[in-house]
C-alpha positions in Angstrom: 0.1 -0.1 -0.2 1.3 3.2 -0.9 1.3 5.5 2.3 0.3 9.1 2.5 3.9 11.3 3.9 3.8 14.8 5.5 6.8 16.6 5.2 7.2 19.8 6.9 9.1 22.0 5.9 9.9 22.5 2.0 13.2 23.7 2.8 16.3 22.6 0.4 16.1 19.1 2.3 12.6 18.8 3.0 11.4 19.6 -0.8 14.1 17.4 -2.1 12.5 14.4 -0.1 9.1 15.7 -0.8 10.2 15.5 -4.6 11.9 12.2 -4.9 8.5 10.6 -2.6 6.0 12.3 -5.3 8.2 11.1 -8.3 7.6 7.4 -6.9 3.9 7.8 -6.6 3.5 9.3 -3.3 0.8 12.1 -2.1 3.0 14.4 -0.1 1.3 17.2 2.4 3.0 19.9 3.8 2.2 23.0 5.8 3.0 26.5 4.4 1.6 28.0 7.6 4.5 31.0 8.2 6.4 29.8 5.3 7.9 32.3 3.3 6.6 32.7 -0.5 10.1 30.7 -1.5 9.3 27.8 0.7 5.9 27.6 -0.9 7.2 28.2 -4.5 9.7 24.8 -3.8 7.1 22.9 -2.4 4.4 23.3 -5.3 7.6 22.8 -7.7 8.2 19.4 -6.1 4.6 18.4 -6.3 3.8 18.5 -2.4 0.2 18.9 -1.7 -0.4 22.4 1.1 -3.0 21.5 3.5 -4.2 23.2 6.9 -2.0 21.6 9.7 -5.3 19.4 11.1 -5.3 17.9 7.8 -1.8 16.5 8.2 -3.2 14.3 10.9 -4.5 12.3 7.9 -0.9 11.4 6.8 0.2 8.0 7.5 3.7 9.3 8.3 5.2 12.9 9.0 8.6 13.9 8.5 9.7 17.0 10.6 12.7 18.2 8.4 13.4 21.7 9.5 16.4 24.3 10.9 17.0 22.6 14.4 15.8 25.6 16.2 12.3 25.2 14.9 11.5 21.4 15.8 10.5 21.7 19.1 7.9 24.4 18.3 6.8 22.2 15.4 6.1 19.4 17.8 4.5 21.2 20.3 2.0 22.9 17.5 1.4 19.5 15.6 0.8 17.5 19.0 -1.8 20.2 20.1 -3.9 19.5 17.0 -3.0 15.5 17.1 -4.7 15.2 20.4 -8.2 15.2 19.3 -7.2 13.8 15.6 -9.4 10.0 15.6 -6.2 9.0 13.5 -2.4 10.3 13.8 0.4 9.8 12.0 3.6 8.5 12.7 5.9 11.3 14.0 9.3 11.3 12.6 11.8 14.0 14.0 14.6 14.1 11.3 16.0 17.2 12.8 19.8 17.7 13.7 19.2 17.8 17.4 21.0 16.3 20.5 19.1 13.2 21.8 18.0 15.4 24.9 16.3 17.6 22.6 14.9 14.4 21.3 13.6 13.0 24.1 11.7 16.4 25.0 9.6 16.4 21.5 9.5 13.0 21.9 7.5 13.5 25.3 5.5 15.7 23.8 4.6 14.1 20.5 3.6 10.8 23.3 1.5 12.9 25.6 -0.7 13.4 22.2 -1.2 9.8 21.5 1.0 10.1 18.5 3.9 7.4 18.1 7.3 8.8 17.1 10.3 7.9 16.3 14.2 9.7 16.0 16.0 9.9 12.7 19.1 11.7 11.5 19.7 12.8 7.9 23.4 12.1 6.8 23.7 13.3 2.9 23.1 16.0 0.6 19.2 16.5 -0.7 18.1 13.8 -3.0 18.6 15.1 -6.3 17.5 13.8 -10.0 19.2 10.2 -10.7 21.3 10.2 -7.4 21.1 7.9 -4.3 20.0 11.1 -1.8 20.7 10.8 2.1 20.4 8.2 4.5 17.5 8.1 7.1 19.3 6.7 10.3 16.0 5.9 12.5 16.3 4.6 16.1 13.3 3.7 18.7 10.6 1.2 19.1 9.7 -0.1 16.0 12.1 1.7 14.0 11.6 -0.8 11.3 8.2 0.7 10.5 10.1 4.0 8.3 11.1 0.9 6.1 7.7 1.3 4.4 9.0 4.7 2.7 12.1 2.1 1.3 10.3 1.0 -2.1 9.7 4.7 -2.9 13.0 6.0 -3.4 14.5 6.6 0.2 17.6 5.2 1.6 16.3 3.9 5.4 18.6 2.5 7.7 16.9 1.2 11.0 19.3 1.3 14.2 19.3 -0.9 16.8 19.2 1.6 19.8 16.5 3.6 22.0 15.1 6.9 20.9 17.9 9.5 20.4 20.3 6.9 19.1 19.9 8.3 15.7 20.2 11.6 16.5 23.6 10.9 18.5 24.7 9.7 15.2 24.1 12.5 13.8 25.2 15.1 16.1 28.8 12.8 16.0 29.1 13.0 12.1 27.7 16.6 11.8 30.4 17.3 14.4 33.4 15.8 12.3 32.5 17.4 9.0 30.9 20.7 9.9 33.3 21.0 13.0 35.9 20.5 10.8 34.5 23.2 8.0 34.5 25.9 10.7 38.0 25.0 11.7 39.5 25.6 8.4 37.3 28.7 7.6 38.9 29.8 11.1 42.3 29.1 10.4 42.0 30.7 6.4 40.9 33.5 7.7 43.7 34.0 10.7 46.2 33.1 8.0 44.5 35.8 5.8 45.2 38.4 8.5 49.1 37.4 9.3 49.6 37.4 5.6 50.3 33.7 5.3 47.5 32.8 3.4 49.5 32.5 0.2 52.1 30.2 2.0 49.2 28.1 3.9 47.3 27.2 0.5 50.4 26.2 -1.5 51.4 24.0 1.4 47.8 22.4 1.8 48.0 21.7 -1.8 51.6 20.3 -1.7 51.1 18.1 1.4 47.3 18.0 1.7 45.7 18.0 -1.8 42.7 15.7 -0.6 42.0 17.9 2.2 42.3 21.2 0.3 39.8 19.9 -2.5 37.1 19.1 -0.1 37.6 22.6 1.7 37.3 24.1 -1.7 33.9 22.5 -2.2 32.3 22.6 1.3 33.4 26.3 2.4 31.2 28.0 -0.4 28.5 25.8 -0.1 28.7 26.8 3.7 27.9 30.1 3.5 24.1 30.3 2.9 23.6 27.9 5.1 25.6 28.8 8.2 22.8 30.6 9.4 21.0 27.4 10.1 24.4 25.6 11.2 24.2 28.2 13.9 21.4 26.0 16.2 23.1 22.6 14.9 26.4 23.7 16.6 24.8 24.6 19.6 23.1 21.5 20.1 26.1 19.6 19.6 27.6 21.5 22.0 24.9 20.1 24.7 25.1 16.3 23.1 29.1 17.0 24.2 28.4 18.9 27.2 30.2 16.3 29.9 33.2 17.1 27.9 33.7 21.3 29.2 36.3 21.6 26.4 34.2 19.8 23.8 31.4 21.9 24.5 33.2 25.2 24.2 34.7 24.4 21.1 31.6 23.6 19.4 29.7 26.7 20.8 32.7 28.7 19.4 31.6 27.3 16.0 28.1 28.3 16.6 29.7 32.0 16.9 31.4 31.4 13.9 29.2 30.7 11.6 26.5 33.2 13.5 29.3 35.8 12.5 29.9 34.3 8.9 26.1 34.3 8.3 25.9 37.8 8.9 29.0 38.6 7.0 27.0 36.9 3.9 24.3 38.9 4.3 26.2 41.7 4.3 29.4 43.1 3.2 31.0 39.5 2.2 34.4 40.7 4.1 35.1 37.3 5.2 33.2 35.3 3.2 34.8 37.4 0.4 38.5 36.4 2.0 37.5 32.8 2.2 36.3 32.7 -1.5 39.7 34.2 -2.1 41.5 31.9 -0.5 40.2 29.3 -2.3 41.0 31.0 -5.5 37.3 31.6 -6.4 
């Protein structure tokens, strides 16, 4: 049986996931309440069907795919509506949040009688002809999300409780996005000190693969840096038992906040990073 899936919201990842499901014959619902004109355009281009929030309860599965700072607010808003709904979707939180946040959201959702799973998305949005990201999922009956596998999504159930999938996501993103922050900080420091050319030449000679990765990763980070602020804060909470690690990721959050503001304005620092990379 083909499920009805709700995807909230139609950002870069959510709209691409919605499109992949629609292309495979799935009816994909979404909510545009409070969303921008750009989000509405992405949703319609992906073939998603906008409905009132109350109608989302009719979906079989709901995928919450949002900037991390919005995850709890969505769960609270929808759980209040689902509490009185005769049928409730499987609520799957797919956001870049720490396990403690997952447990808070899970408690809110469960109080409405709605089943809940924790998921972590690793990989870029799906594209035509591409495989797409992996959805790691944990919690009781995590295998229920395998019902989406025939419709173009890579579903990987984990043998672990609620929070295990998000712990994996935090760990993976802490390495990849943490390394991006580290590279940005040191490239800017080298630029300020007049050592940019020498650093780039040394990276090209001794770390060519790393320099190639930075050359791809850093420019694509600029327009997304504002979303990575809350993600770094979630990672800081995840590693909170280690004070040094927590301080490190709090610093990464502050750096991404500054780069996001710079990219929206004079692009002095993001321009310097592009210059370092020869772009």
